[in-house]
C-alpha positions in Angstrom: 5.0 90.1 -131.8 5.5 87.4 -134.4 3.5 84.2 -134.0 6.6 82.0 -133.7 8.3 84.2 -131.2 5.7 83.6 -128.5 6.1 79.9 -128.8 9.8 79.8 -128.2 9.5 80.2 -124.4 7.3 77.1 -124.3 9.8 75.1 -126.4 12.6 76.2 -124.1 10.6 75.6 -121.0 9.6 72.1 -122.1 13.1 71.1 -123.2 14.6 72.3 -120.0 11.9 70.5 -117.9 12.4 67.3 -119.9 16.2 67.4 -119.5 16.2 68.3 -115.7 13.5 65.7 -114.8 15.1 62.9 -116.9 18.6 63.5 -115.5 17.4 63.7 -111.9 15.2 60.6 -112.2 18.0 58.6 -114.0 20.5 59.7 -111.3 18.1 58.5 -108.5 17.7 55.2 -110.4 21.4 54.6 -110.9 22.2 55.5 -107.3 19.6 53.2 -105.7 20.5 50.3 -108.0 24.2 50.8 -107.2 23.4 50.6 -103.5 21.2 47.6 -103.6 23.3 45.7 -106.1 26.0 45.6 -103.4 23.9 42.9 -101.7 23.5 39.3 -102.9 20.4 38.5 -105.0 17.5 37.3 -102.9 18.6 39.0 -99.7 16.2 41.2 -97.8 18.0 44.4 -97.1 15.3 46.2 -95.0 11.7 45.8 -94.0 9.0 44.9 -94.2 7.7 48.4 -93.5 4.1 48.5 -92.2 3.5 45.1 -93.8 3.5 46.8 -97.2 6.9 46.8 -98.7 10.4 45.5 -98.2 13.7 45.9 -100.0 14.7 42.6 -101.4 17.4 42.4 -104.2 16.5 40.6 -107.4 18.3 40.3 -110.7 15.8 40.4 -113.5 16.8 39.1 -117.0 13.3 39.5 -118.4 10.3 41.7 -117.9 7.6 41.9 -115.2 6.0 38.6 -114.1 8.7 36.6 -115.7 7.8 37.5 -119.3 10.5 37.3 -121.9 12.9 35.7 -119.5 16.6 35.8 -120.6 15.7 38.4 -123.2 17.9 41.0 -121.6 19.6 42.3 -124.8 16.5 42.5 -126.9 14.6 44.3 -124.1 17.5 46.7 -123.8 17.4 47.5 -127.5 13.6 47.9 -127.4 13.9 50.2 -124.4 16.4 52.4 -126.3 14.2 52.5 -129.4 11.2 53.7 -127.3 13.3 56.3 -125.5 14.7 57.6 -128.8 11.2 57.8 -130.4 9.6 59.5 -127.4 12.5 62.0 -127.1 12.2 62.8 -130.9 8.4 63.2 -130.6 8.8 65.5 -127.6 11.4 67.6 -129.3 9.3 67.9 -132.5 6.1 68.9 -130.6 7.8 70.5 -127.6 6.2 73.9 -128.0 2.7 72.3 -128.1 3.3 69.7 -125.5 1.8 70.3 -122.1 3.9 70.3 -118.9 2.2 67.0 -117.9 3.2 65.3 -121.2 6.8 66.6 -120.9 7.0 65.4 -117.3 5.6 62.0 -118.2 7.9 61.7 -121.2 11.0 62.5 -119.1 10.1 59.9 -116.5 9.6 57.3 -119.3 12.9 58.1 -120.9 14.8 58.1 -117.6 13.3 54.8 -116.5 13.9 53.2 -119.9 17.5 54.4 -120.0 18.1 53.3 -116.4 16.9 49.7 -117.1 18.7 49.6 -120.5 21.9 50.7 -118.8 21.6 47.8 -116.4 20.8 45.3 -119.1 23.8 46.3 -121.2 26.3 46.6 -118.3 25.2 43.9 -115.9 23.2 41.5 -118.0 20.2 42.0 -115.7 18.1 44.7 -114.2 18.5 45.3 -110.4 15.1 45.3 -108.8 14.7 45.8 -105.0 11.2 47.1 -104.1 9.1 44.1 -103.1 5.5 44.4 -102.1 4.6 42.1 -99.2 0.8 42.7 -99.0 0.1 41.4 -102.6 1.9 39.2 -105.1 3.5 41.7 -107.4 6.8 41.7 -109.3 9.8 43.3 -107.6 10.6 46.6 -109.2 12.9 49.7 -109.0 12.9 53.5 -109.4 13.1 53.2 -113.2 10.0 51.1 -113.3 8.2 53.7 -111.1 9.2 56.3 -113.6 8.1 54.4 -116.6 4.7 53.5 -115.1 3.9 56.9 -113.7 5.3 58.5 -116.8 3.0 56.6 -119.1 0.0 57.6 -117.0 1.1 61.3 -116.9 2.0 61.3 -120.7 -1.3 59.9 -121.8 -3.4 61.9 -119.3 -1.7 65.0 -120.6 -2.4 64.0 -124.2 -6.0 63.3 -123.4 -6.4 66.6 -121.5 -4.9 68.5 -124.5 -7.2 66.7 -126.9 -10.1 67.6 -124.7 -9.2 71.2 -124.8 -8.7 71.2 -128.5 -12.1 69.5 -129.0 -13.9 71.9 -126.8 -12.5 74.9 -128.6 -13.4 73.5 -132.0 -17.0 72.7 -130.8 -17.5 76.3 -129.7 -16.0 77.8 -132.8 -13.3 79.5 -130.9 -9.7 79.1 -132.2 -7.9 76.3 -130.3 -4.9 77.4 -128.4 -1.6 75.7 -129.1 -1.1 72.7 -126.9 0.7 73.7 -123.7 -0.4 77.3 -123.8 -3.4 76.9 -121.5 -3.0 79.2 -118.6 -0.1 81.2 -120.0 
């Protein structure tokens, strides 16, 4: 079998995983924001639950903790640029990327697109998850995707680099990234 032929299934698997996770997460984000945006800003829709979290609607024109207030358009453009760069990166290295990297990248892209969509169509991001046990910015499903996605993406990259370094140290040929266990 040719060397390139056994890498195609990884590319296909990774691109399908990326697309499916991104579409599902973006859909969940859009649906939840549409529901909560039907309530006036500042209203508590439900909760608090176990003294931990409540659903309180907020319209955010900046970033977390009030940074870059009223920079909605610029943040939307930046978000789209990051999403495009990450998507291009994952497409270019998709046969070497681990499942964890692809999953993380899909969550980042879906979250970035969800918040950019709000910024360009509404002029603000709809946030609704409000922690009641600590002082923390109100957030949404897209923010969860971006945060968890970055953790997964970088953990996957570090894990892959660890595997590449261990193979090099022992003199064994390093497997292509994403081929471990296949």
